[in-house]
Backbone as ProteinMPNN parsed JSONL, in Angstrom:
{"seq_chain_A": "XXXXXXXXXXXXXXXXXXXXXXXXXXXXXXXXXXXXXXXXXXXXXXXXXXXXXXXXXXXXXXXXXXXXXXXXXXXXXXXXXXXXXXXXXXXXXXXXXXXXXXXXXXXXXXXXXXXXXXXXXXXXXXXXXXXX", "coords_chain_A": {"N_chain_A": [[-51.785, 140.936, 96.692], [-51.223, 142.116, 94.275], [-49.098, 143.717, 94.963], [-47.136, 141.814, 95.624], [-46.785, 140.609, 93.144], [-45.771, 142.771, 91.729], [-43.354, 143.13, 93.146], [-42.016, 140.734, 92.545], [-41.714, 141.146, 89.852], [-39.924, 143.259, 89.831], [-37.682, 142.136, 91.005], [-35.572, 140.863, 89.361], [-34.337, 143.172, 88.287], [-33.303, 144.372, 90.575], [-31.439, 142.527, 91.391], [-29.735, 142.627, 89.177], [-28.85, 145.274, 89.374], [-27.313, 145.152, 91.655], [-25.124, 143.828, 90.781], [-24.977, 141.088, 90.584], [-25.67, 139.859, 88.258], [-23.446, 139.762, 86.651], [-21.706, 137.876, 87.579], [-21.086, 135.395, 86.408], [-19.778, 136.247, 84.16], [-17.335, 137.287, 84.884], [-13.79, 137.31, 84.679], [-11.701, 134.691, 85.677], [-9.148, 134.646, 88.157], [-5.823, 134.517, 87.067], [-2.835, 132.595, 87.498], [0.705, 133.143, 88.197], [2.687, 134.072, 85.422], [5.408, 133.562, 83.265], [5.461, 134.713, 80.796], [3.659, 136.767, 80.509], [3.326, 140.287, 80.073], [5.022, 142.655, 82.191], [4.414, 145.367, 82.36], [1.809, 146.289, 80.647], [1.241, 148.508, 78.924], [3.661, 149.51, 78.167], [6.44, 150.327, 75.993], [8.222, 148.286, 75.449], [8.215, 144.755, 75.659], [8.479, 143.805, 78.586], [8.878, 141.03, 80.168], [8.744, 138.918, 83.1], [10.877, 137.124, 82.84], [12.678, 138.345, 80.944], [13.258, 140.649, 82.363], [14.543, 139.576, 84.65], [16.784, 138.433, 83.378], [18.133, 140.73, 82.328], [18.638, 142.08, 84.715], [20.418, 140.281, 85.93], [22.556, 140.394, 84.101], [23.331, 143.143, 84.261], [23.934, 143.142, 86.965], [26.146, 141.391, 87.024], [27.962, 142.927, 85.528], [28.238, 145.073, 87.299], [29.404, 143.774, 89.516], [31.84, 142.925, 88.388], [32.897, 145.469, 87.836], [33.188, 146.511, 90.473], [35.046, 144.667, 91.495], [37.211, 145.236, 89.799], [37.797, 147.844, 90.606], [38.312, 147.778, 93.416], [39.652, 145.322, 94.223], [41.348, 144.299, 92.148], [43.298, 146.465, 91.064], [44.944, 147.183, 88.863], [43.864, 145.632, 86.943], [43.229, 142.322, 85.798], [45.056, 141.05, 83.707], [45.465, 138.571, 81.3], [46.891, 136.037, 79.304], [45.302, 133.747, 77.399], [44.105, 130.513, 76.242], [43.056, 131.123, 73.761], [44.775, 132.931, 72.731], [44.451, 135.589, 73.279], [44.872, 138.615, 75.062], [43.246, 139.252, 77.937], [40.968, 140.972, 80.156], [38.957, 140.978, 83.201], [36.481, 142.095, 82.447], [36.554, 141.73, 79.678], [36.487, 138.949, 79.551], [33.974, 138.478, 80.666], [32.346, 139.642, 78.692], [32.998, 137.979, 76.464], [32.035, 135.542, 77.425], [29.265, 136.097, 77.705], [28.571, 136.728, 75.053], [29.246, 134.32, 73.751], [27.426, 132.634, 75.073], [24.996, 133.636, 74.131], [25.203, 132.928, 71.436], [25.256, 130.142, 71.732], [22.669, 129.62, 72.74], [21.083, 130.606, 70.601], [21.911, 128.918, 68.488], [21.096, 126.466, 69.501], [18.283, 126.828, 69.644], [17.763, 127.145, 66.921], [18.557, 124.673, 65.829], [17.636, 122.552, 67.485], [15.468, 123.323, 69.177], [13.003, 123.721, 71.744], [13.131, 122.049, 74.962], [15.062, 124.444, 76.909], [17.047, 123.647, 78.674], [19.354, 122.233, 78.085], [21.089, 124.024, 76.517], [21.445, 125.873, 78.545], [23.014, 124.548, 80.44], [25.288, 124.128, 78.795], [26.015, 126.813, 78.349], [26.722, 127.627, 80.925], [28.923, 125.947, 81.405], [30.565, 126.952, 79.338], [30.936, 129.602, 80.239], [32.358, 129.14, 82.654], [34.649, 127.947, 81.564], [35.639, 130.1, 80.01], [36.275, 132.072, 81.986], [38.174, 130.654, 83.334], [40.174, 129.681, 81.589], [40.572, 131.445, 79.404]], "CA_chain_A": [[-51.29, 140.1, 95.623], [-50.641, 142.985, 93.269], [-47.784, 144.142, 95.452], [-46.245, 140.683, 95.494], [-46.508, 140.47, 91.716], [-44.897, 143.904, 91.381], [-42.07, 142.863, 93.758], [-41.405, 139.674, 91.761], [-41.331, 141.727, 88.558], [-38.763, 144.125, 90.028], [-36.58, 141.379, 91.596], [-34.412, 140.733, 88.483], [-33.627, 144.449, 88.145], [-32.547, 144.617, 91.787], [-30.271, 141.651, 91.339], [-28.845, 143.171, 88.155], [-28.265, 146.512, 89.887], [-26.308, 144.826, 92.657], [-23.961, 143.253, 90.111], [-24.997, 139.635, 90.572], [-25.866, 139.365, 86.914], [-22.152, 139.658, 85.964], [-20.836, 136.928, 88.261], [-20.622, 134.365, 85.469], [-18.967, 136.869, 83.11], [-16.053, 137.772, 85.395], [-12.656, 136.448, 84.353], [-11.103, 134.17, 86.88], [-7.773, 135.084, 88.404], [-4.785, 133.618, 86.556], [-1.636, 132.521, 88.313], [1.895, 133.807, 87.686], [3.12, 133.629, 84.112], [6.664, 134.158, 82.856], [5.346, 135.319, 79.484], [2.776, 137.936, 80.541], [4.119, 141.492, 80.263], [4.937, 143.292, 83.491], [3.739, 146.64, 82.155], [1.193, 146.087, 79.334], [1.217, 149.68, 78.041], [5.029, 149.96, 77.951], [6.857, 150.141, 74.605], [8.95, 147.027, 75.312], [7.524, 143.667, 76.365], [9.272, 143.347, 79.717], [8.317, 139.908, 80.909], [9.611, 138.648, 84.257], [12.091, 136.443, 82.412], [13.618, 139.305, 80.375], [13.671, 141.53, 83.446], [15.541, 138.845, 85.449], [18.004, 138.297, 82.579], [18.852, 142.002, 82.285], [19.123, 142.354, 86.081], [21.605, 139.451, 86.13], [23.649, 140.922, 83.282], [23.815, 144.377, 84.863], [24.546, 142.774, 88.244], [27.476, 140.856, 86.725], [28.799, 144.06, 85.149], [28.528, 145.82, 88.526], [30.369, 142.993, 90.321], [33.137, 143.037, 87.71], [33.374, 146.824, 88.082], [33.633, 146.632, 91.871], [36.288, 143.899, 91.607], [38.278, 145.974, 89.109], [38.136, 149.059, 91.353], [38.819, 147.574, 94.763], [40.538, 144.197, 94.432], [42.347, 144.224, 91.09], [43.407, 147.857, 90.601], [45.551, 147.273, 87.53], [43.198, 144.68, 86.056], [43.834, 140.998, 85.758], [45.282, 140.715, 82.3], [45.993, 137.211, 81.184], [46.893, 135.51, 77.942], [44.728, 132.42, 77.536], [44.242, 129.518, 75.174], [42.687, 131.708, 72.474], [45.83, 133.843, 72.323], [44.04, 136.961, 73.543], [45.131, 139.189, 76.38], [41.922, 139.672, 78.376], [40.702, 141.368, 81.538], [37.702, 140.395, 83.687], [35.374, 142.59, 81.615], [36.644, 141.055, 78.372], [36.033, 137.565, 79.73], [32.507, 138.527, 80.849], [31.763, 139.896, 77.381], [33.164, 136.781, 75.637], [31.132, 134.495, 77.922], [27.889, 136.472, 77.368], [28.398, 136.601, 73.611], [29.224, 132.902, 73.445], [26.173, 132.068, 75.572], [23.927, 134.028, 73.212], [25.323, 132.072, 70.254], [24.874, 128.782, 72.099], [21.208, 129.566, 72.811], [20.527, 130.779, 69.254], [22.168, 127.71, 67.712], [20.233, 125.405, 70.04], [16.934, 127.097, 69.211], [17.673, 126.914, 65.486], [18.79, 123.278, 65.441], [16.925, 121.586, 68.316], [14.217, 123.864, 69.69], [12.873, 123.725, 73.206], [13.395, 122.902, 76.11], [16.336, 125.148, 76.874], [17.938, 123.253, 79.775], [20.633, 121.816, 77.488], [21.986, 125.16, 76.277], [21.774, 126.522, 79.821], [24.188, 123.83, 80.955], [26.426, 124.441, 77.932], [26.416, 128.199, 78.561], [27.419, 127.698, 82.22], [30.234, 125.352, 81.168], [31.306, 127.902, 78.532], [31.329, 130.725, 81.099], [33.429, 128.665, 83.538], [35.835, 127.782, 80.722], [36.167, 131.403, 79.614], [36.896, 132.735, 83.126], [39.263, 129.836, 83.847], [41.265, 129.44, 80.641], [40.772, 132.461, 78.356]], "C_chain_A": [[-50.628, 140.918, 94.531], [-49.246, 143.425, 93.673], [-46.764, 143.024, 95.312], [-45.847, 140.461, 94.026], [-45.566, 141.568, 91.233], [-43.495, 143.677, 91.937], [-41.321, 141.776, 92.978], [-40.958, 140.218, 90.401], [-40.094, 142.601, 88.696], [-37.555, 143.379, 90.565], [-35.388, 141.224, 90.64], [-33.654, 142.052, 88.303], [-32.835, 144.769, 89.393], [-31.291, 143.758, 91.805], [-29.266, 142.182, 90.335], [-28.147, 144.438, 88.646], [-27.192, 146.24, 90.926], [-25.079, 144.161, 92.028], [-23.953, 141.74, 90.058], [-25.222, 139.066, 89.177], [-24.559, 139.161, 86.164], [-21.212, 138.634, 86.618], [-20.281, 135.884, 87.306], [-19.719, 134.963, 84.407], [-17.592, 137.317, 83.582], [-14.966, 136.766, 85.03], [-12.043, 135.96, 85.657], [-9.629, 134.569, 86.944], [-6.792, 134.046, 87.865], [-3.613, 133.649, 87.519], [-0.483, 133.297, 87.659], [2.303, 133.211, 86.341], [4.418, 134.345, 83.735], [6.558, 134.902, 81.538], [4.388, 136.497, 79.439], [3.619, 139.19, 80.77], [3.93, 142.089, 81.653], [4.163, 144.605, 83.409], [3.107, 146.6, 80.755], [1.256, 147.302, 78.411], [2.599, 150.181, 77.707], [5.467, 149.609, 76.541], [7.604, 148.83, 74.398], [8.254, 145.972, 76.15], [8.424, 143.121, 77.455], [8.514, 142.253, 80.439], [9.208, 139.673, 82.127], [10.907, 137.964, 83.876], [13.111, 137.409, 81.818], [14.127, 140.271, 81.434], [14.741, 140.863, 84.318], [16.852, 138.713, 84.697], [18.801, 139.603, 82.58], [19.371, 142.398, 83.674], [20.385, 141.542, 86.363], [22.79, 139.972, 85.326], [24.206, 142.198, 83.9], [24.434, 144.147, 86.238], [25.957, 142.24, 88.055], [28.444, 141.968, 86.322], [29.172, 144.881, 86.376], [29.555, 145.088, 89.396], [31.751, 143.064, 89.711], [33.736, 144.429, 87.933], [33.89, 147.02, 89.477], [34.926, 145.859, 92.074], [37.455, 144.632, 90.948], [38.723, 147.188, 89.922], [38.838, 148.731, 92.66], [39.847, 146.437, 94.878], [41.675, 144.148, 93.414], [42.487, 145.613, 90.468], [43.958, 147.96, 89.178], [44.884, 146.345, 86.521], [43.922, 143.361, 86.09], [43.968, 140.623, 84.295], [45.957, 139.366, 82.226], [45.903, 136.806, 79.723], [46.464, 134.052, 78.027], [44.918, 131.553, 76.319], [43.855, 130.066, 73.81], [43.744, 132.666, 71.95], [45.494, 135.294, 72.521], [44.521, 137.378, 74.928], [43.827, 139.818, 76.856], [41.93, 140.11, 79.818], [39.398, 140.701, 81.981], [36.514, 140.824, 82.833], [35.366, 141.95, 80.24], [36.115, 139.635, 78.484], [34.515, 137.499, 79.951], [31.827, 138.728, 79.498], [31.845, 138.661, 76.48], [32.202, 135.686, 76.1], [29.674, 134.825, 77.599], [27.612, 136.316, 75.884], [28.349, 135.131, 73.18], [27.943, 132.225, 73.899], [25.017, 132.414, 74.665], [23.989, 133.157, 71.947], [24.93, 130.629, 70.545], [23.343, 128.652, 72.116], [20.574, 129.694, 71.427], [20.728, 129.526, 68.402], [21.273, 126.57, 68.203], [18.779, 125.592, 69.571], [16.755, 126.809, 67.719], [17.769, 125.447, 65.099], [17.891, 122.294, 66.182], [15.544, 122.087, 68.703], [14.195, 123.846, 71.202], [12.857, 122.295, 73.711], [14.827, 123.434, 76.099], [17.249, 124.785, 78.053], [19.295, 122.827, 79.246], [21.559, 122.983, 77.22], [22.324, 125.927, 77.551], [22.993, 125.88, 80.445], [25.435, 124.122, 80.133], [26.94, 125.871, 78.161], [27.154, 128.348, 79.892], [28.821, 127.103, 82.082], [31.121, 126.292, 80.344], [31.8, 129.071, 79.382], [32.452, 130.342, 82.065], [34.725, 128.511, 82.749], [36.462, 129.124, 80.377], [36.874, 132.084, 80.797], [38.093, 131.937, 83.653], [40.446, 129.805, 82.885], [41.492, 130.556, 79.627], [41.419, 133.693, 78.932]], "O_chain_A": [[-49.631, 140.509, 93.936], [-48.335, 143.498, 92.848], [-45.628, 143.278, 94.913], [-44.692, 140.159, 93.729], [-44.671, 141.318, 90.425], [-42.521, 144.004, 91.258], [-40.112, 141.89, 92.774], [-39.935, 139.791, 89.865], [-39.292, 142.677, 87.765], [-36.465, 143.952, 90.58], [-34.258, 141.441, 91.077], [-32.429, 142.036, 88.179], [-31.776, 145.389, 89.292], [-30.216, 144.217, 92.189], [-28.065, 142.188, 90.608], [-26.969, 144.644, 88.357], [-26.253, 147.024, 91.063], [-24.081, 143.959, 92.72], [-23.006, 141.155, 89.532], [-24.976, 137.88, 88.956], [-24.538, 138.465, 85.149], [-20.044, 138.543, 86.241], [-19.106, 135.529, 87.398], [-18.945, 134.226, 83.796], [-16.758, 137.693, 82.759], [-15.176, 135.553, 85.062], [-11.888, 136.721, 86.612], [-8.973, 134.793, 85.926], [-6.905, 132.856, 88.16], [-3.427, 134.612, 88.262], [-0.687, 134.019, 86.683], [2.267, 131.995, 86.153], [4.526, 135.565, 83.862], [7.468, 135.652, 81.185], [4.31, 137.173, 78.414], [4.541, 139.162, 81.585], [2.84, 142.042, 82.223], [3.355, 144.914, 84.284], [3.8, 146.853, 79.77], [1.319, 147.122, 77.195], [2.723, 151.195, 77.02], [4.92, 148.682, 75.944], [7.623, 148.306, 73.284], [7.758, 146.268, 77.237], [9.064, 142.086, 77.271], [7.613, 142.528, 81.23], [10.325, 140.187, 82.174], [11.935, 138.19, 84.514], [14.295, 137.317, 82.142], [15.293, 140.667, 81.41], [15.729, 141.5, 84.685], [17.922, 138.861, 85.288], [20.011, 139.587, 82.806], [20.443, 142.993, 83.781], [21.325, 142.056, 86.969], [23.914, 139.988, 85.827], [25.421, 142.331, 84.05], [25.35, 144.866, 86.636], [26.862, 142.581, 88.816], [29.608, 141.957, 86.722], [30.309, 145.34, 86.485], [30.465, 145.709, 89.945], [32.737, 143.243, 90.427], [34.933, 144.56, 88.187], [34.937, 147.64, 89.661], [35.824, 146.345, 92.761], [38.563, 144.644, 91.484], [39.907, 147.526, 89.925], [39.857, 149.343, 92.983], [40.839, 146.599, 95.589], [42.836, 143.974, 93.785], [41.856, 145.901, 89.451], [43.465, 148.76, 88.382], [45.302, 146.284, 85.365], [45.116, 143.308, 86.386], [43.1, 139.963, 83.723], [46.883, 139.061, 82.977], [44.972, 137.177, 79.008], [47.145, 133.224, 78.631], [45.772, 131.814, 75.473], [44.286, 129.524, 72.792], [43.62, 133.164, 70.831], [46.183, 136.162, 71.984], [44.564, 136.565, 75.851], [43.348, 140.788, 76.269], [42.774, 139.688, 80.609], [38.802, 139.942, 81.217], [35.639, 140.013, 82.53], [34.303, 141.658, 79.693], [35.38, 139.17, 77.613], [33.855, 136.574, 79.478], [30.841, 138.058, 79.194], [30.871, 138.326, 75.805], [31.62, 134.981, 75.276], [28.912, 133.923, 77.251], [26.549, 135.833, 75.493], [27.522, 134.744, 72.355], [27.424, 131.346, 73.21], [24.137, 131.582, 74.443], [22.958, 132.706, 71.447], [24.336, 129.965, 69.696], [22.79, 127.695, 71.575], [19.63, 128.969, 71.111], [19.822, 129.117, 67.676], [20.753, 125.798, 67.397], [18.127, 124.635, 69.155], [15.719, 126.291, 67.303], [17.129, 125.019, 64.139], [17.429, 121.315, 65.597], [14.558, 121.362, 68.572], [15.233, 123.942, 71.856], [12.584, 121.389, 72.924], [15.686, 122.934, 75.373], [18.143, 125.561, 78.388], [20.304, 123.047, 79.917], [22.713, 122.953, 77.648], [23.376, 126.561, 77.631], [23.897, 126.567, 80.92], [26.512, 124.34, 80.687], [28.147, 126.109, 78.166], [28.113, 129.116, 79.98], [29.793, 127.674, 82.577], [32.312, 126.413, 80.629], [32.953, 129.485, 79.259], [33.386, 131.117, 82.274], [35.788, 128.908, 83.225], [37.683, 129.273, 80.441], [37.968, 132.621, 80.623], [38.941, 132.495, 84.349], [41.596, 129.892, 83.315], [42.566, 130.592, 79.027], [41.667, 134.656, 78.207]]}, "name": "protein", "num_of_chains": 1, "seq": "XXXXXXXXXXXXXXXXXXXXXXXXXXXXXXXXXXXXXXXXXXXXXXXXXXXXXXXXXXXXXXXXXXXXXXXXXXXXXXXXXXXXXXXXXXXXXXXXXXXXXXXXXXXXXXXXXXXXXXXXXXXXXXXXXXXX"}
């Protein structure tokens, strides 16, 4: 009986040593989040959304560069409705700058959600590459 009493007294310490005492304290796994940082200790908060945005911008610059080198050797200079003589790179810059202003104005005046300015920015980009 003494041995059984001693075993019952030591049972909680065995359970604690095996880690079962921390089961309720463990944090449950969270799903994917667009706002959680990719690298928490990095100096800049690279979230998946900012990483995708910068990849798309640098990809567009690379595509414009390849088009300028291989397809349009002398550049595609055109005088558009704004009265500017622009190349493909100029039009990309104007469309990106205009899109940034569209998003900032929307956030300042309306707020979220951002599907409205996304549509406006796409229309602006098509207009810039078509008419400017």
